[in-house]
N, C-alpha and C positions, 0 to 999 in steps of 0.2 A: 192843840187838843189835849184832853186829859182823860184819865180813866174814871168812869162813874160807877161806883158800886153801891147799890142800895143798902142801907144799914141792916135790913132784914135778910140779905143774901148771905150765903155761907161760902166763902172763897178761901181756900187754903193759902196761907202766906207763901208757900213754895210755888204756887201756880204762876205762870208767866203770861201776863196780859199785855197786849200791844196798845199803842196809843189810840185813844178814841173808843176803846171798848166800853160798852155799857152792860151792866149786870142788874137785872130786876130783882124785886123782892122774892125771897124764898127759893131763888135759884141756888144750885149747888155746883161748885167747881172743885175738883179734887187736886191733890198735890202735883202729880206728874202730868200737867196739862199745859199746853202752849196754845194761846189764842191770838191770832193776828190782829193787826190794827183795824179799827172800824167795825168790829163784830158787835152784834147785839144779842145778848143772852137774855131771853124774856123770862118773866116770872115763872117759877116752878119748873124750869128746865134743869136737867141734870147732866153733868159732864164728869164721868168717872176718870180714873187714872189712864195714862198712856194714850192720850188723845192729842194730836197736833192738828190745829185748824188754821187755814189760811186767812186772807184778808176779807173784810166786808161780808162775812157770813151772818146768817140769822138762825137762831135756834129758838123755836117757839115753845109755848107752855106745854108741859107734859112730855116733851121729847127726852129721850135717854140716849146719850152717846157714850160709847166706851164701856158698856156693861160686859162682864165676862161672857164668853160664847156659850150658847146653849148646845154644847157638844160634850159628850161623855168622855172624849179623848183629852179634853182640856185638863191639865194637871197643875194649875196655878202658876204657870210660867208667865213671864213678862211678854206681852204681845200688844199690838198697837191698832189704833184707828188713825188714818191720815186723810184729811179733808182739804180740798183745794180752796180756791178763792171764789167768792160770790155764790156760795152754796146756801140754799134755803132748805132748812129742815123743819117741816111744819109740825103741827100739834100731834103729840103722842107717837111720832115716828121713833124707831129704835135702830141703832147701828151698833152691832156687837164687835168686840175685838177679835183678832185672829186666833188660830190654834196652831202652835208650832208643830205638833205631831202629825197633822194632816195637810196643812197648807203652808204658807210662808210666814205665818204669824202676823199678817197685816191685812186689815180691811181698808180698802181705798175708795174714796169718792173724788171724782175729778172736779174741774172748774165749771162754774155756771150751771150746776145741776140742781134740779128741784125734786125733793122728796116730799110728797104731799102727806096729809094726815094719815096716821096709822100704818104707814109703810114700814116694812121690816127688812133690813139688810143684815144677813147672817155673817158668821165668821168667814174670813178670808175671801169675801166677795170683792170684785172690782167693778165699780160703776164709773164709766168714762165721763168725758166732758159733754156739757149741753144735753144731758139725759133728763128725762122726766119719768118718774115713777108716780103714777096717779094713786089716789087714796086706796088703801087696803092692799096694795101690792105686797107680796112676800117673796123674797128670793132666798133660796136655801144656800147652805154653805158652798163656797168656791164657785159660785155663779159669776159669769163675766157678762157685763152689759157694756157694749162698745159705744163709742161717741155718737151722740145725736139719736140714740134709740129712745123710743117711747113705749112704755108698758101701760096699757089701759087698766082702769080700776079693777081691783079684786083679782088681778092676774097672779098666779102662783107659779114659781119656777122650781123644778127639781134640782137637787144639788148637782154640781158640775155642768149645768146648762150654760150655753153661750148664745147671746143675742147680738147679731151683727150690727155694723154701723148703719145708721139711717133706717133701721128697721122699725116697724110699728106693729104692736101686738094688740088685738082687740080686747076690750074689757072682759073680765071673767074667764080668760083663757087658762088652760093648764099646760104649761110648757114642760114637755118631757123629751123633746128633741131640740136640736139647735135651730135657731131662727136665722136664715141666711141674710146677708147684708142687703140693704135697699128694699127689703120685702115687706109686704103687708100680709099678716097671718092672723087666723082666728078659727072659730068654730070648735066643736068638740066631737071627735078628737081634733086637736089643733092641726091646721094644714095651711099650705101656701095658697093664697088667694090671688095675689097680683103683686106688682111692684108698688112701692110707697110713692105714688105719683105726686100727690099733693105735697108731701113733705120734701121731695126732691126739688120740685119747682120753687117752693118757698126758700130753699137753701141755695138757689142759684145754679142748679144743674142745667146745662144746656139741653136743647131738644135732641141733639146728637148723642149726648151722654145718656139721656133717658132712653132713647131708642136702642142704644147698645145694650143697656141693662135689660131691657124688655126682651130683646132678641136672644140674649144669653139664657135667660130663664125660660124662654119658649123651648129651647133645646133641652135644658135640664129637666123640665117638667112635662113637656107636651109631646115629645117624640118617642116615648116608650123605651128609652135607653136606660140602662142601669147607670148609677152615678159615675162610676169610673169612666165608662164609655162616653157619657155626656160631657164630662170634664175634658176628655181628650178631644172631642169634637169642637168644643168651645176654644180650646187652646190652639187647634189647627185652623179654625175658621175666623178668628178675630185677632187683629194685631194687638200687641201689648198695649195696655192702658191701665190706669189706676183702677178703673171700675172692673175690668176683666180680671186683673190680677188679685184684687181684693176678694172677689167672688170665688175664684179658683183656690186661693190659699185658705180661705175660710172652710170651704167644703172638704178639701183634701186634709185639712188639719182637724176636722171634726171627730171627736171621740164617741159622741153619742149618736151621730148621724143627723142629717137635716130632716125637717118636717116633710111629710108626704105632700103630694099634689092634692088639690081639691078634686074629689071624685065626681065624675059626670052625673052620678045619681043624686048628688047634693043639689040644693036649690040653685037656680041660675044666678041670683044675686048673692055674691059670696059672703058679704057681711052686712046684713040688714040692721 
């Protein structure tokens, strides 16, 4: 294979492009950029300084990767965007660099993740593997989206929010509390509706694992206990397992607190 750069593209000679990279017309790639083999940078895509991209990624027209953070604490320091393998960054999506003063100076996107059109990933965010951010999602600075999470279209997340593994958030949601692992959340204000049953089945969770997750959340959300007492009840009532420990560690480590339960006064169908 060889590198294919359209004559109308603007690629700094200091940029490092892997074998098989294709760069379309009017695309811009800055000096301190590393792009792994097999990537396709479509026309009019922009990749600014201090971006490292893995293999077989696609950056679609109008996307901007590596712009300086929209953060008043940013003072011109060197900071980074790190992107894994097989990531698709669709039209007009934006991924900003980190801010050393507030975060760790790195914005990270994991492997096999899809950022649909007009999504925004702010400074120092971490988006895990196999995640999907549907069109018009915006996650504020230092938000963490764990592996396999899906955020529905036009969802917005408050800074420092955390979305757990295998969670799904309904479109148009406003995330101001942490979203527990394996959960299905939505409504306004956002609340826990159920477990992400369809997603867990698609990813090969057994009926026993799914039942354990459901029973744990029944204790946390349906028995009228405060969060600390509910976690203690779960710890005492369930043998150690990846699912139990993932839920407990997430809730106990939450700084913003987890979303509330769906109120009985809400409609019976949680997310129509």
